[in-house]
Every structure is written in structure tokens, then in C-alpha cells.
N, C-alpha and C positions, 0 to 999 in steps of 0.2 A: 239373308233376308234384307239387310240394310241396303246393299247395292241395288236390289230389285226395286225397293220402294223409292229410292232416290231417283232412279231412271224414270219412274212413272210420274213423279212430281214435275211441276213446271220449273224450269231452270231459273226463272226470274224471282221465285220465292226465296227469301233468306231463311236459312235453316241452321240450327245448332243442335248437335247431338251430344249429350253427356252420358258417359258410362260410369257405373259404380264398380270399383275394384276393391274387393275385400279379401285380404289374405288372413286365413285363420291363425297363422303364426303371430299376428300382431295383437291378438286379443285373447287367444286360448292359452291355458297353462300347459307346460310340458308334462307335468305329473300332477296327481291329485293333491300332493303335499306342497306344491309350488305356490308362490304368491300370485295374486291377480295382477295382470299388467294394466297400467293406466296410460291412457293417451295423453301426450304432452305436446303442446304447441311451442316450437322453438323460436318463435318470433321475439326479437330483443325488446320490443316495446312492451311486451307482456311480462318481462322479467327485469325490472329496473334494479334489483339488488343481486344480480347474478355474480358480480365480482366479490361482494361480501360473502355470498353463499359459498363460492369456490374457496375463499380464504378459510372459512370455518371448516370446510371439508378437508382442506390440506392440513390444518392444525390438528384435527381429529385423527387423520391418517398418521401423522407424526407421533401422536400420543399412543395410538394403538400399536404402532411398530415397536415402541419401547415396552409396552405392556406385555406383548407376546414374544419378546426377545429372550429366548432360552436356547443358547447355542450348544451347551454341553449335552452330549447324547449318552456318554457312558465311558467307562474305563475297561480296558481289555483284561486287566488282571496283572498281578505281580509276576515279573519274570525272574526275580531272585537277585538281580544286581542292576547296576546303572546301565541304561540303554545308551548306545553310542550312534547307531545308524538305523535309518528306516528307508525301505525301498519299496515302491509300489510296482505291481505287476503291469507290464506294458500293454496287455490286452484284456485282462480280466478285471472287472470292477471290484470284486469282492476279495481279492487276495493281496497280501502285503507281507514283507519280510522285516524282521528286526534283528539287529546285532547287539550283543551285550559285551560288557567289559570283561566278563569272565570267559569269553570265547564261545558262548552258546548262540545259536541262530534259531529263531522261532518262526513258524509259518502260521499266519493268522487269517481267520475268516472275519471280514469286516462286518457284514450284516449281523452275524451271530455274536460278534465281539468275543470270540473264543479262540484259544490256541489249538490249531489242528495237530501240529507236530513240532517237536523240538529235538535238536541234536547238539552234541558237543563237537563243534566244528574246529576250534582252535584252542591253543593253550594260553592265549592272551586276549587282549582287547581286539574286537573285530573292527578294523579300520575302514573297510570298504565292502559294499554290497552292490551288485548290479545284475539285472536280468539280461538274458539274450533276447534281442528284439523279435526273433522269429521262432526260436526253439524253446522247449521247456527246460531251459538251463539257467542257472544263476551262478555267479562267481562270488567268492569271498576271499579276503586277504587279512593278514594279521602281521603286526610289526614285531611281536615277540618271537614267534617261531619262524617268521620270514617265509611264509608259504602262501601260494595262490592256489585255491581249490575250485574245481568246477563240480557242480551237483546237478543231477537230473531229477526232475520231479515228474512222476507218473500220474495217471488219472486217479489211482487209489493211494498215492503218496507212499508206495512201498519201496520205491527205488531211491528213497531219501536218506538212507542210512549210511551209505558209503559214497565217497566222491568219485566222479567219473575219471578225473585226472587231478594230479597234484604236482605243483611246480615249486621247487625251492629257489629262492631269490638271493642275490648277493647284497641286497640292501633291505632296509626296513620300509615296507610300503605304508603310505599314509592315506591313500584314497585310491579309488578304482572307478573307471567309467568305460562302458562298452560302446563300440562304434554303432552308428545308426543302421547300416546295412551289411557291412562286412564282418568277418570273423576276426576283428581287431579290438583290442582294449588297451586303454592308457592307464599306466600305473604311475602314481606320484610318490616320490621318495627324495633322495638326494638330487634327482633330476626327473624329467618327464620321459618315461620309457613307453614305447609303442611295441606291443607284443602281438604276434600272430598265433592263433590257437594251434597251428600245425608245427610250430617251431619252438625250440627251447630257448633260443637267444633272442634278444630284442631286435626288431627290424629298424628301430629309430631311437634316437636319444637327443634331448635338447636341454640346455642349461644356460642360465645367464646369471652369473654371480656365484657365490659360495654357499648360500643358504639353501635349505631344503624347500621342496615344492609341496604345498599343503594339499592342493586339489587341482585337477585338470578335467575339463569337460569338452566333449565334441559338440560342434555346431550342428543343429538339427537339419540344416539343408546344405550348407557348405561343408561337405564331409571331410575335406582336407584341413579344416580350420579347427584349432584347439585354443582354448583360453585356460590360463593357469594362474594361480596365486602362490606367492612364495612367502617365506618367513621374514624376509627383509623388506616387507611392506610394498611389494611390487606386484603388478598385474602384467602377465605375459600374453602375447598373441603369437601363436605358432602355426606355421604352415608345414604340414607333414611332408610336402614335396621338396622342402628346402632343408639345409643342414643347420641353419641358425634360426633363432626366433625372429619374427618380423619386428616386433616392437615391445618395449618395456615401459610401463607407466609407474613412476615412483610416487607412492602415496605417503601421507603423513602418518597413518596408522596401519596396522596389519589387517588384511582382509581374511575373514574366517571361512567364507563360503561364497560360491558363485553359481549362477544358473543362466541359461539362455532363454530368451523369449521364444516360445514355439511358433507364434504367429508373425513376429517381426524378428527374424533370425539375426539381424544386425544389432540387436539390443541385448545387453547382458546386465545382470544385477549382481551386486556384491554386498555382503554383510561385513561390517567393520567393527574394530575394537573401540572406535570412538562413539559408539552407541547409534550410529547412523547406517542407513542403507544408501547405496549409490547405483544409479542406472547409467550405463555407458553406451554410447553409440560407436560401434566399431569403425565407422567411417570418419569419426572425429574424436580422437581419444585425448585431446589436449586437456579437457575438463569433463566432469560428469554431466550427463544430460539433466539429471534431477537428483536432489538430495532429500531423502526421507528421514525426518526427525520425529522422535517420539519416545523411543526407548530410553530408560534410565540406567542401562548397563550394556555390556558388550552384546552385540547381535551375533548369534552363533550360526544361524542358518537362514536361507532364503530360498523360496521356490515360486515360480510363476504358475498361474492357473493355466489349464489347457487352452482357454480362450485368449490368453495373452493380455488381458485387461486388468488383472489383479495380481497382487503378490501377497505371500504370507511369510512372516518372519518369526523366528524363535530367538529368545533372548535370555541372557543370564539374570535378568530381573524378574524371572518367573512368570512372564507373560507371553502371549502370542498376539501379534498385531496383524491386521489385514489392511492393505493399501490398494488404492486405485492407481493404475499406472499413470505416471505423470503428475500426481498430486503429492505434495510434500507432507501432508498431514494424514494420519492413519484413519481409515474408515471405521474400524472397530478394534477393541482390545478384549482378549479373552483371558480369564484367570480363574483359579479355584483356590480354596483355602489350603488344600494339601499339595497342590502342584508346586514342585521345586524348580530348579534351574532347567530350562528347556533347551535341548541340544539339537533337535531335528524337528522339522515340520514339512509335510508333503500334502499336496492336493490330490484328490481322487481324479480318475479319468473323466468323469462327468462334471468336474469343477463344483460339485455341490457339498463335498465333505472335506475335512482336513484331519489328518492323523499326526499327532505330536508325540515325541518321546522326551521324557524328562529324567532328572536325576533321582526321582523318588521311585524308580524301578517300574514305572507304569507307562503304558500307551493309552492315549485318550483320543476319542472321536468327537469332532465338533462339526457343526453346520457352518457352511461358508456364509450363509445368510441367517442371521440370528433369529429372525422372526418368520422364516419360511415354513410353510406347512408341509409336513411329510405325508406321503401317500397320494392317492388319487384325488383330483379336484375337478369339479364341474366346470363347464365353459363359463358360467356366470361368475364363479369364484375367480377364475383366471382374469376375466374382464374387470372385476372389481379390484384385483391386485394391480393390474396395469393402470387403471384409472387413478388409484391412490399414488402409485409411483410418479405418474405424470403430474399430479397436483403438487406433490412434494418437490419435484424438480422446478415447477413453475414458481413456487413461492419459497424456494430454498434460501434466498437472500433476505427474507423477512426476519426481523430479529427474534420473534417468538418461535417461529418454525426452526430457524437455525439453532437456537439454544436447545430445543428439545431433541433435535436430531443429533447434535454433537455431544450432549451430556452423557457421561458414563460414571457409574459408581465404581470407585477404585478403593483398594485397601489404603489404610492410613499411611503406611510406609511408602507406598508407591505415589500417593498424592503429595507427600512431603518431598519426595525425590524430584517430582516434576516441578514443584515450586522452587526447589534449589537450582535445578537446571535452568529454569526461566530467569532466576536472579543472576546466575553466572553469565548467561547470554546478554542480559541487559547491561551488566557491568562492562563486558567486553565492547558492546556497542557504544556506550558512553565514552569509554576510554579512547576508542578509535575516533569518535567525533572530536574530542578534545585535542587529540594529537593533530588532526588535520586543521583545526582552527588555529593552533598556536605555532605549528611548524610550517604550515602552508600546504596547499594541495599538491604542489610540485614535489615536495619531499615526502609526503605521505599520500600517495595516490590511493584512490578507492579500489578495493579488490572485491569483486563479487563473491558471494557465498560459494558458488560452484568451483571457483578457482583457488580457494584457500586450502583445499584438501589434496592438491597435486603438487609435488615438488618439481617434476619435470618429465619429459618423454624422451627416451633413448631409442634410436633407430639404427 
């Protein structure tokens, strides 16, 4: 109609046509219980207090995050003895394995927090557990009976009573890890042994020094690359195509556990006896890339999230800490009144939950985000959460917001231990400053924090 009318009018007449566009989604409610939408003009001259309003919203978001922070979801139940190993299923979100000091292996359902099945696998402490990446098989090893057993898990868990294969070893195994794609697994003992599931003898063996190897892990992408930690405070880098290890990093203290970053496979993290965690870049192993400080006792285990952006650590100080990759301070700390020394911690495949094993005979389930809402959420709720996160990041350096976000209620013994560690570090810092002032900077050069924990690199 409009083109016809325009053609009939004289072209010399000026004419302006305004069309009204009304979208019902802008002013109608989605449901009868929903709130009424109000029109808002975003012109900056109409909102002179917008910065102050955003700050108040960021402060309220930080407070509400701490109000709704309830990370502990539940306890799986008493297994009868101290737990030594936890292994998550590589494909199923709801399944995990736990190994016990008395030789029992339990099969757990995470959503129900119940034990599905349990068997007497070994006569001593279960030192290693790992799943086959493609088949319904898992392996377990023990240092007391010196055996490696393979177990097949059926759909109804009826084939779980007897091992598929059993292999007697000439050494006491200390840990176990399976290859990413091949039927190979690495055993740690007096050396690093590479076994093929179709052969009885090892296809490879690597050792550097006289002490035992505590743990060895395959790289997630470079399938011929292994990282191992030894009892003589060393970190080894091994290529399975060569006869000798590639490199050895000599540290000040013993490393208790290691893991590779699944998204950045050249980065690995270790948990040390000096209460710290270290992240290493395999391309430059002269010094750690980052030092994570916060524990008040030995760090026993470390694991990367599937996203590669966060870490979780288990410590002898009865706490579990969460870290952002590349930041030296922990993001959160989890503890309970009854949880004792924590020996293992693992992320779930969706990076939303954490499973921990402690010396009080229990498995515990935690949320990776303490204030995260479980269950379904509406699009408006997700938008509100994203807005709150953006506001907290924008005002993260404001003193009040930073104080609320970083504050944690800790037990008295843990709080006193943190004060003691802070005093010790302050004394060491003052001592170093005094030495450099009186002896001269040439005789007492400044050593960065990252370089103080490495004695040297052997190639």
C-alpha cells in the first residue's frame, strides 16, 4: 500500500513515515507467576548514579555468594579402613572406584552416594587404581602381595567377583597408570615399568638414581611422554621411545603426586612435602611456572579440572583447597569437623563436583563452586548469575568486595597454623633483606621464589 501511495503523491512534497514496532516479548510475562517487565531508558544522562549502583550490586553479589556457600553435599559412608586411592570412570559421570588400606576395592554410585559393590581384591594396601579408557576394565595393584589384577565390570556388575587376569610382579608396585589409547600401562616401583596387556614381561624400564619411583603419569596428547616423581625429590621426564629418561629436575622436597593439564598438555602440577603445589612447563623445566601456597601441612594429592583452568589439592592438614590455574592463592578451602587427613581428591568429568578420600574411612562429595545452585535453572536465573559474576570481577580490587570474597571461616588450629606460616615467611624475608644490605648484593643475589625450590636440572 505504501509504495502505491508514494507514487501517486507529488515528488516535490517532503514526506516522513514513522512505523510503530511492538514486540510482545518486551512487555508480556513469560508465565502468570513471572514479574512484570518495566521499560528502561539506558541513556547515561538519566542515570547519574550508575557507577554507585553497580558497586552496591557487586557488594551484594559478593555477600550473597558467601551466604549461599554450602559446598559439602554428603558422605558416601564408612568403608571400614583408611582410604588410599580414588579413581573416576573415564566415560560415566556417576561412577568411581576407591581403594582401601586393607585391600578392598569399592564401586560407588556418586548421585546416590551409595556403594554398589565391594570385593576383597588384595591382601594389603591398594597402591594403584586405573580404568581402561575404552573398555569396561579396571586395574589394581598392591605392594604387599605384589600382584597386578584386571577386573571386568558388566552392566549388572555380576562379573566383578573374579579378576580377568592376574600378574605376579618382581617388585612392590607403588602406583599405576594406563595409556591413553593403547593397551599399555605404567607401573611405578623401584623403576618405571611399561607393560603390555598381552605380555608377561615389561616392554620398557627407566630409572635415574637408586631410589624408588612414587608415581608415573602418561601425557594426555603426547602418548610417548611420561612424567614420574621419585623418593629422592626428583621429577623425571621420560620418552618411551628412548632407553634413558630425558631429564631430571632435582627439587628441595619430595613430590607426593603429579597430574597433567588436560587442555594444556605441556603443563603438569605436583604436590610437595613443603606444603606447596607447583606447576611446571615441560618446555622449560629450570624452574616452576607457578607456586601455589596456602596449605599448612604436606600436600598429598593434586588433580586438574577437565577444563584445565582449576586445580584441587588434598593435604595432610585435613583440608581441600581449590586453585585457579596460574594464581598462587587458593580460591576456596573446604573442611569439616570430622574430616581427617585427606589423601586423594578428584574432579568429576563435568568439573562440577569433587570426590575426596580421607583417613577417617570416608569418601566425601563436594561442589566445585560452593554457592552454585544444583538442578535446573531458568534463563533469567542464569542471566542473573552471569551478571553477578561480571560485577564481582569488575569490582574485584575494591577493598570491601575483595575482603568479602576472600574471607573464609577456618578452624582455630588451622587459623593459628596460617599465622605461624606467615610469621615464618616474614622472618625469612627480613633475614634475606638484612643479608643483602650488610654483605652486598653481589655476594647475596636476589633469588626469585620460583627458583628457590629447584636444586638443578640433569639432562
